[in-house]
N, C-alpha and C positions, 0 to 999 in steps of 0.2 A: 455664569453670573453678570448681572449689569452693574458697571462701576458707577458711582456716584460722584466723583471727583471734577466733572464740569470741565475736564480739560487742564485742571492744577498739576496733576502729575505729567502729564505728556508735555506741557510747556516748558515745565522746567527741565526735563530729560533733552528737549530739543533745545536749551540752552547749555548744554552739558554740565549741568547743576547737580550737586549730590544731594542738598538739602532743600527743604521750604521755607519759608520767612516764619516768621510767626504768623503774621496775619494769611498766608495761604495754608498754614498746617489748621489752622482753627475754621478756616474754611470747609477746609476737606473734613473734618472730624465731625462738624458741623451738621455734614450733607446727611451724617448716618445718624444725625438725631441727637448726639452729643451736646448739653448745652453750654454754651461759651459765652464771655462776656460781652457786651453791647463795644464797639468800637468802630472808626472812622480811620481809614488810611487816608494821609494827606502828605502832599509832596513842597508844598510853597507855604509861607507864611501867612499871604493872602487869604487860606482857605482855614487857616486855625479858628478863627470866630463863629464862622459857621458850624464847624464841628464840635466846638464845645457847647455852644448854644443846643446842640440836637442831644448828645449825650449829658451834659449837665453836669455840675459840680457837685462833689470831688471827683477830681479825676487821677488816672495814671497815666503817663507820657511815657514811649519808648522809643527808641531808635530802631526800625526795624528792616534787615537786609538778610536775603539767604547767607551771605558769606559772614555772620554775626549769629554766633549759638549761643554763647554765654553773655547775656548783655548785663547782667547785674556785674559781674567780674570787670567788664569793660567800661563801667560807670554809663551805660545806655539807659537808666530807668530813672525815673521821677515819679514820686508818689506824693500824694496829699494836696495836689493842686487844688485852688478853691476859687481862685480870681483872675481876672483875663492877665492881668501883670504879670503873674507867677508862669501863666500857659506861654506867653510870648518869652519870657526868662527862659523857661523850661526847651522851648522848641530851638531855639538860639544856641543853647549850649549842647544840645543834643544834637544837631548837624554839626557844632564844629568838633564835638567828640568823635563824630561817626569819620571825622577826617574826609580821606578820596573814597572810604565806601560809600558806592551808590546805593542810598537807601532812602527809606521815606520814615514818618514818624507816625505811630500810632494815637490816636486819643482816643482812651479807653476808659470806660467806668471802672471806679475803686469799686471793689465787692469787700464789704466789710463781714469779718469772720473769722473768730479764733482756733479753727480748728482747718487744718492742712494735710490733704492726703495727696499721695501718688499714684497714678495709671499710667501704664504704659503696654508697649507691645516689641516683643524682639523677635527675629525670624532665624530661630534653633537649625542648623546644618540637619541636623537627625530628624525633628519634630514639627519642625515648619515654624507657624506663626504661634509665640507663648504669650498670654496675658500676663500684666503684671500689675499686684496690688499692692498699696504701704502706707505708710505715713509720709507725708513730703514735708515742703517747705525747705528751706536753709541747711537743715540738719540731714537732708537724707542719705548721704553719701557716710555720715556718721554714723546714722543708727541702722541703717541696713536693714528694716523692720520690712520684709516685703514677701508676699507669697505670690506662686506662679500656677497656672495652668494652660493646657494644648487646646488652644481653638479647633472646634468649635465648642462653646460656652454654653450651658445650659442656667437655670436661673439657678438651681443650686449648687453648681459649681462656682458660681459667682460668691453666693453667700457664704460657702465654704471658704473661699479665698480669706473674706474680712475676718472669719473666726480665726484662723489660722496667725494674722500678726498678731506679735508681744503689747501693742498698744490697742487692741483691740476695744478695752473702754471707754477709749474716745470717741468712739460712736456712741455712745450710750446719753443718758440724761446727767450729763455732771456739771457741778458748779453753774446752776441754774440755766444751762444750755438745751435745747431740746435733743431728742434723739435722733440721730441723722437717719435720714431716708434711704434706708437699705433697698427698698427696691429701685428707688434712683438711681442708685449705685451700682447696682446689679446690672441694671440696663446699660449702663456706661459700658461696663466690663463687656458684656455679651456684643455690644456694637463695634467695640475696639477689635475684637475677635473676628468681627464679619469684615471689618477694615482690610484687617491682615488678611483673611483669606480671598477676598475677591481684588485685591492689589498687588501684586504678586513683585511688582516694583517697590514696595516698601520692605525697609531693612530693621528700620525701629522707629517709635512713636515713644517721645516722653511728655507726657500731661502733668506738669508739676509747677504750681501747685494746683490742685482740684480744692477749693475752698469751700466749707461750710458755709452757706450764707444762710443762717438759720439752720436748719434741715437738713434744705437743698443744696446739692452738689451742685458748681459751677467751674468748668475749665478757665483760669486767668491765665494761664502761658502753654503754650503746645509747642513742639518740635518734632518734625517727621523728616527722615532720613532716608534718601531713596537707594543707595548704594554704596558701596564700601570708600569710607574716607579716611585713609590716614591720618589725617588732622584732627579727625571728631573723637574725644573722649568716650563718647557712650555705647557700652555695651554690655551685654548679660553681666559679662564677669564683676563689673564694677560695684553690683548688687549684690551678688550672692558670693563673692569669695570670702 
């Protein structure tokens, strides 16, 4: 099978890295058709104005490094940025917060949506790549409301996964919100399975949150783990134990 990673994975492995940065992770999943946020990766403050003009306010800004897998806990996310002064202050504070970590800054569109989902992939020793779907956001590990299927997935498999979670009604027309585009969600799950099947180097993929912007899903954050990393907390057990 032809891989679509454009050298992202091989570059990371050649550098001895176990994870991809958020920007790399999203480029990888986007290559397989998964919708992601519009974003620009910058290194210098001088590049900030051009990036904010291209993306447009409101913005999210994040510290981005393959060495940092839990950005929120480390204070590396700024949301609701609406003007140049705020963007400049966010850049400076993020660079300071990253300390000695060699990283960049992501200037990212701020996706508006009231429903957050989770998608992922884990490589099981017995079954191979397994695709995951559930409720996302900051309460993922508390709710643990997820379902699994072994890749490859057909559309029926993806639809069944959605129906198995306890929070299934979140996908419906509630509180004036439109019904989620389940066809689009199903395609994302199918595409995740393809990524796992075509890239044996991948151990895990975590896409959280997948935000429903109206009815359409979009990946607002992503993490790809390439091989066993004793410092990385994420594994299948944390979701299903």
